[in-house]
C-alpha positions as CSV (number, residue, x, y, z in Angstrom):
1,X,0.3,0.0,0.1
2,X,1.6,3.5,-1.2
3,X,0.2,6.6,0.1
4,X,0.1,10.9,-0.5
5,X,1.3,13.0,1.7
6,X,0.7,17.0,0.2
7,X,1.7,19.8,0.7
8,X,-0.1,23.4,0.6
9,X,-2.6,22.8,-2.3
10,X,-4.7,25.3,-4.0
11,X,-8.4,23.9,-3.0
12,X,-10.9,26.4,-1.5
13,X,-9.7,24.9,1.5
14,X,-7.3,26.4,1.8
15,X,-8.2,30.2,0.4
16,X,-8.0,30.8,4.1
17,X,-4.2,30.7,3.7
18,X,-0.7,33.9,2.9
19,X,-0.2,32.0,0.0
20,X,2.6,34.4,-0.6
21,X,4.0,34.0,2.7
22,X,4.2,30.4,2.0
23,X,5.5,30.5,-1.5
24,X,9.1,32.2,0.7
25,X,9.6,29.1,2.6
26,X,8.4,26.6,-0.8
27,X,11.8,25.9,-2.3
28,X,10.9,25.6,-5.4
29,X,8.7,28.6,-5.1
30,X,4.8,27.9,-5.5
31,X,2.0,26.4,-4.2
32,X,0.7,23.0,-5.1
33,X,-1.6,22.0,-7.7
34,X,-4.6,19.1,-7.9
35,X,-3.3,18.5,-11.0
36,X,0.4,17.6,-9.0
37,X,-1.7,15.4,-6.5
38,X,-3.5,14.1,-9.7
39,X,0.4,12.9,-11.5
40,X,1.1,11.2,-9.0
41,X,-2.5,9.4,-8.1
42,X,-2.2,8.9,-11.7
43,X,1.8,6.7,-12.0
44,X,0.7,5.0,-8.5
45,X,-2.5,3.6,-10.2
46,X,-0.5,2.6,-13.1
47,X,2.9,1.4,-11.1
48,X,3.2,-2.0,-10.5
49,X,6.1,-2.5,-8.3
50,X,6.1,1.1,-6.2
51,X,5.4,0.0,-2.5
52,X,4.8,0.6,1.0
53,X,5.6,4.2,0.5
54,X,4.7,7.9,1.3
55,X,4.8,10.1,-1.1
56,X,4.8,13.9,-0.7
57,X,4.3,16.2,-3.0
58,X,5.5,20.0,-1.4
59,X,7.8,21.2,-3.7
60,X,10.3,20.8,-0.8
61,X,9.3,22.9,1.4
62,X,9.7,19.4,3.8
63,X,12.9,17.6,3.0
């Protein structure tokens, strides 16, 4: 079993956050988009060998 651990993603749930301040802490200097998570989900669904992983999608925020 695998899991995805997203960082800050631009969704309605996070609309009250100050994205400009958060971006200063993210090495890629951007907030994630839902499509960033979707790409990983697609890859995991298609992959037949990866198992037991927690994949962090956070632009390097939690390295």
